N, CA, C and O of each residue as an XYZ file, in Angstrom:
340
protein
N      87.948    -33.048      7.679
C      87.855    -31.978      6.722
C      86.383    -31.792      6.379
O      85.678    -32.745      6.047
N      85.946    -30.564      6.465
C      84.590    -30.223      6.058
C      84.668    -29.525      4.707
O      85.460    -28.602      4.517
N      83.853    -29.969      3.788
C      83.819    -29.351      2.465
C      82.385    -29.046      2.085
O      81.454    -29.720      2.525
N      82.218    -28.022      1.264
C      80.898    -27.696      0.747
C      81.045    -26.945     -0.567
O      82.038    -26.253     -0.795
N      80.060    -27.087     -1.415
C      80.058    -26.368     -2.688
C      79.355    -25.022     -2.543
O      79.503    -24.142     -3.391
N      78.586    -24.868     -1.459
C      77.824    -23.641     -1.257
C      77.946    -23.166      0.177
O      78.110    -23.967      1.098
N      77.865    -21.857      0.359
C      77.868    -21.266      1.685
C      76.442    -20.946      2.102
O      75.563    -20.766      1.259
N      76.219    -20.878      3.408
C      74.875    -20.536      3.872
C      74.640    -19.032      3.737
O      75.493    -18.318      3.209
N      73.516    -18.555      4.200
C      73.147    -17.147      4.083
C      74.095    -16.192      4.780
O      74.124    -15.001      4.470
N      74.876    -16.713      5.726
C      75.849    -15.885      6.449
C      77.257    -16.036      5.878
O      78.219    -15.499      6.427
N      77.370    -16.780      4.756
C      78.666    -16.965      4.123
C      79.533    -18.012      4.793
O      80.755    -18.000      4.648
N      78.898    -18.926      5.531
C      79.646    -19.966      6.239
C      79.363    -21.329      5.630
O      78.266    -21.587      5.137
N      80.374    -22.202      5.670
C      80.192    -23.573      5.214
C      79.517    -24.391      6.299
O      78.650    -25.215      6.010
N      79.912    -24.165      7.555
C      79.330    -24.896      8.675
C      79.570    -24.103      9.941
O      80.527    -23.333     10.016
N      78.729    -24.277     10.926
C      78.839    -23.589     12.203
C      79.971    -24.224     13.018
O      79.825    -25.340     13.517
N      81.086    -23.522     13.151
C      82.233    -24.092     13.838
C      82.027    -24.230     15.344
O      82.763    -24.968     15.999
N      81.054    -23.544     15.895
C      80.706    -23.765     17.302
C      80.169    -25.190     17.450
O      80.526    -25.890     18.398
N      79.317    -25.618     16.525
C      78.782    -26.983     16.547
C      79.890    -28.001     16.289
O      79.901    -29.070     16.901
N      80.813    -27.683     15.397
C      81.921    -28.586     15.101
C      82.797    -28.755     16.341
O      83.155    -29.876     16.703
N      83.141    -27.645     16.991
C      83.975    -27.720     18.197
C      83.265    -28.499     19.294
O      83.896    -29.296     19.988
N      81.976    -28.284     19.461
C      81.211    -29.010     20.482
C      81.256    -30.513     20.202
O      81.478    -31.306     21.116
N      81.047    -30.905     18.951
C      81.072    -32.319     18.588
C      82.455    -32.925     18.807
O      82.570    -34.041     19.316
N      83.503    -32.198     18.427
C      84.861    -32.684     18.643
C      85.162    -32.825     20.130
O      85.769    -33.810     20.551
N      84.739    -31.843     20.927
C      84.964    -31.905     22.371
C      84.249    -33.100     22.992
O      84.810    -33.777     23.854
N      83.012    -33.367     22.561
C      82.260    -34.517     23.079
C      82.976    -35.822     22.749
O      83.111    -36.699     23.603
N      83.423    -35.942     21.527
C      84.112    -37.157     21.101
C      85.445    -37.310     21.825
O      85.777    -38.399     22.295
N      86.198    -36.241     21.916
C      87.498    -36.295     22.588
C      87.347    -36.616     24.070
O      88.177    -37.330     24.633
N      86.304    -36.101     24.708
C      86.088    -36.357     26.141
C      85.910    -37.846     26.411
O      86.321    -38.340     27.461
N      85.302    -38.562     25.474
C      85.113    -40.008     25.636
C      86.429    -40.762     25.539
O      86.545    -41.873     26.056
N      87.432    -40.168     24.875
C      88.668    -40.883     24.574
C      89.887    -40.375     25.342
O      90.848    -41.119     25.532
N      89.859    -39.131     25.780
C      91.022    -38.513     26.397
C      91.422    -39.238     27.679
O      90.600    -39.448     28.571
N      92.690    -39.615     27.754
C      93.259    -40.304     28.921
C      92.534    -41.603     29.244
O      92.416    -41.984     30.409
N      92.052    -42.277     28.215
C      91.366    -43.563     28.395
C      92.063    -44.619     27.560
O      92.749    -44.311     26.585
N      91.880    -45.842     27.948
C      92.351    -46.974     27.160
C      91.338    -47.174     26.036
O      90.212    -47.605     26.285
N      91.731    -46.866     24.808
C      90.804    -46.926     23.681
C      90.206    -48.323     23.525
O      89.134    -48.475     22.939
N      90.891    -49.345     24.046
C      90.379    -50.715     23.963
C      89.085    -50.915     24.751
O      88.395    -51.917     24.561
N      88.752    -49.975     25.628
C      87.563    -50.115     26.469
C      86.417    -49.209     26.034
O      85.352    -49.221     26.652
N      86.623    -48.420     24.972
C      85.630    -47.434     24.537
C      84.960    -47.887     23.242
O      85.645    -48.132     22.249
N      83.610    -48.003     23.239
C      82.910    -48.342     21.985
C      83.133    -47.253     20.941
O      83.187    -46.081     21.313
N      83.262    -47.566     19.684
C      83.172    -48.875     19.042
C      84.497    -49.623     19.015
O      84.572    -50.729     18.481
N      85.559    -49.022     19.597
C      86.889    -49.623     19.525
C      87.008    -50.897     20.344
O      87.849    -51.747     20.050
N      86.171    -51.039     21.374
C      86.232    -52.235     22.213
C      85.877    -53.502     21.436
O      86.211    -54.609     21.859
N      85.205    -53.339     20.307
C      84.812    -54.495     19.492
C      85.867    -54.848     18.435
O      85.736    -55.858     17.745
N      86.895    -54.032     18.309
C      87.940    -54.284     17.315
C      89.031    -55.162     17.907
O      89.309    -55.090     19.104
N      89.641    -55.979     17.084
C      90.694    -56.865     17.586
C      91.978    -56.091     17.900
O      92.723    -56.469     18.804
N      92.240    -54.999     17.150
C      93.450    -54.210     17.388
C      93.142    -52.723     17.286
O      93.615    -52.066     16.358
N      92.365    -52.178     18.211
C      92.042    -50.753     18.124
C      93.265    -49.886     18.365
O      94.153    -50.239     19.141
N      93.298    -48.756     17.691
C      94.390    -47.799     17.839
C      93.970    -46.498     17.185
O      92.979    -46.449     16.457
N      94.725    -45.450     17.445
C      94.397    -44.180     16.807
C      94.595    -44.266     15.309
O      94.082    -43.417     14.581
N      95.316    -45.256     14.825
C      95.486    -45.462     13.396
C      94.258    -46.100     12.764
O      94.308    -46.503     11.602
N      93.157    -46.202     13.504
C      91.886    -46.724     12.987
C      90.839    -45.612     13.008
O      89.850    -45.714     13.735
N      91.041    -44.553     12.221
C      90.158    -43.395     12.287
C      88.721    -43.593     11.814
O      87.904    -42.711     12.076
N      88.342    -44.693     11.130
C      86.936    -44.799     10.750
C      85.983    -44.685     11.939
O      84.890    -44.138     11.794
N      86.367    -45.182     13.090
C      85.511    -45.061     14.266
C      85.367    -43.619     14.717
O      84.284    -43.199     15.126
N      86.456    -42.855     14.646
C      86.395    -41.439     14.987
C      85.517    -40.696     13.975
O      84.699    -39.854     14.344
N      85.705    -41.025     12.697
C      84.925    -40.386     11.630
C      83.438    -40.638     11.865
O      82.629    -39.713     11.788
N      83.080    -41.889     12.151
C      81.676    -42.232     12.392
C      81.134    -41.479     13.594
O      80.003    -40.992     13.567
N      81.939    -41.379     14.655
C      81.495    -40.654     15.847
C      81.255    -39.187     15.569
O      80.280    -38.612     16.054
N      82.132    -38.574     14.792
C      81.961    -37.165     14.461
C      80.785    -36.974     13.510
O      79.985    -36.058     13.697
N      80.668    -37.825     12.493
C      79.550    -37.729     11.548
C      78.212    -37.898     12.273
O      77.227    -37.251     11.919
N      78.180    -38.763     13.281
C      76.964    -38.984     14.072
C      76.580    -37.721     14.840
O      75.396    -37.415     14.985
N      77.576    -36.992     15.328
C      77.320    -35.782     16.109
C      77.037    -34.562     15.227
O      76.513    -33.555     15.702
N      77.386    -34.661     13.945
C      77.173    -33.553     13.008
C      76.376    -34.029     11.803
O      76.895    -34.044     10.687
N      75.115    -34.420     12.015
C      74.330    -34.894     10.872
C      74.233    -33.815      9.792
O      73.960    -32.647     10.067
N      74.459    -34.239      8.594
C      74.389    -33.293      7.484
C      75.667    -32.505      7.260
O      75.727    -31.685      6.344
N      76.693    -32.734      8.076
C      77.956    -32.011      7.892
C      78.655    -32.530      6.651
O      78.625    -33.728      6.370
N      79.281    -31.636      5.911
C      80.009    -32.074      4.717
C      81.382    -32.639      5.083
O      82.401    -32.169      4.578
N      81.411    -33.652      5.965
C      82.657    -34.254      6.428
C      83.194    -35.192      5.351
O      82.504    -36.127      4.944
N      84.430    -34.947      4.882
C      84.994    -35.748      3.806
C      86.263    -36.494      4.211
O      86.656    -37.450      3.542
N      86.903    -36.073      5.290
C      88.124    -36.737      5.738
C      88.344    -36.407      7.208
O      87.849    -35.402      7.717
N      89.096    -37.273      7.880
C      89.414    -37.041      9.287
C      90.845    -37.488      9.525
O      91.224    -38.601      9.162
N      91.637    -36.618     10.136
C      93.004    -36.947     10.497
C      93.094    -37.058     12.003
O      92.681    -36.153     12.728
N      93.636    -38.169     12.472
C      93.830    -38.408     13.894
C      95.328    -38.339     14.159
O      96.114    -39.041     13.524
N      95.714    -37.486     15.105
C      97.126    -37.316     15.450
C      97.445    -38.082     16.717
O      96.733    -37.968     17.715
N      98.515    -38.864     16.681
C      98.977    -39.599     17.842
C     100.147    -38.869     18.494
O     100.495    -39.151     19.640
N     100.738    -37.957     17.785
C     101.849    -37.146     18.266
C     102.161    -36.104     17.215
O     101.493    -36.070     16.182
N     103.145    -35.254     17.434
C     103.414    -34.168     16.481
C     103.841    -34.641     15.097
O     103.692    -33.907     14.119
N     104.373    -35.862     15.004
C     104.865    -36.365     13.718
C     104.176    -37.650     13.277
O     104.673    -38.330     12.379
N     103.045    -38.002     13.885
C     102.426    -39.289     13.585
C     100.911    -39.114     13.476
O     100.244    -38.778     14.454
N     100.379    -39.346     12.281
C      98.949    -39.174     12.071
C      98.439    -40.196     11.055
O      99.209    -40.827     10.329
N      97.134    -40.332     11.032
C      96.469    -41.184     10.034
C      95.241    -40.428      9.545
O      94.501    -39.849     10.341
N      95.028    -40.437      8.240
C      93.873    -39.750      7.650
C      92.965    -40.787      7.026
O      93.412    -41.683      6.310
N      91.683    -40.648      7.311
C      90.656    -41.544      6.760
C      89.752    -40.743      5.848
O      89.246    -39.687      6.227
N      89.553    -41.254      4.637
C      88.614    -40.663      3.669
C      87.710    -41.797      3.202
O      88.156    -42.677      2.467
N      86.439    -41.789      3.620
C      85.556    -42.892      3.213
C      85.281    -42.899      1.729
O      84.557    -43.765      1.239
């Protein structure tokens, strides 16, 4: 979730092209891979999609200055986990 108290000069909270690019980069590292072999999850004793802090950190790293306040990771249509630091 991206939040902001103010909009930029174009009336936008954040450039969604940059957000989509960052999400695509992060997803490409994880899609169809064993998460146990992908940093930073490879260092965890029980990595899983239910451990969204690693995803949050990866997205925050790709979007410096983004007003990122929460991240929901979906494992299927009825199964998700939300992380709010």
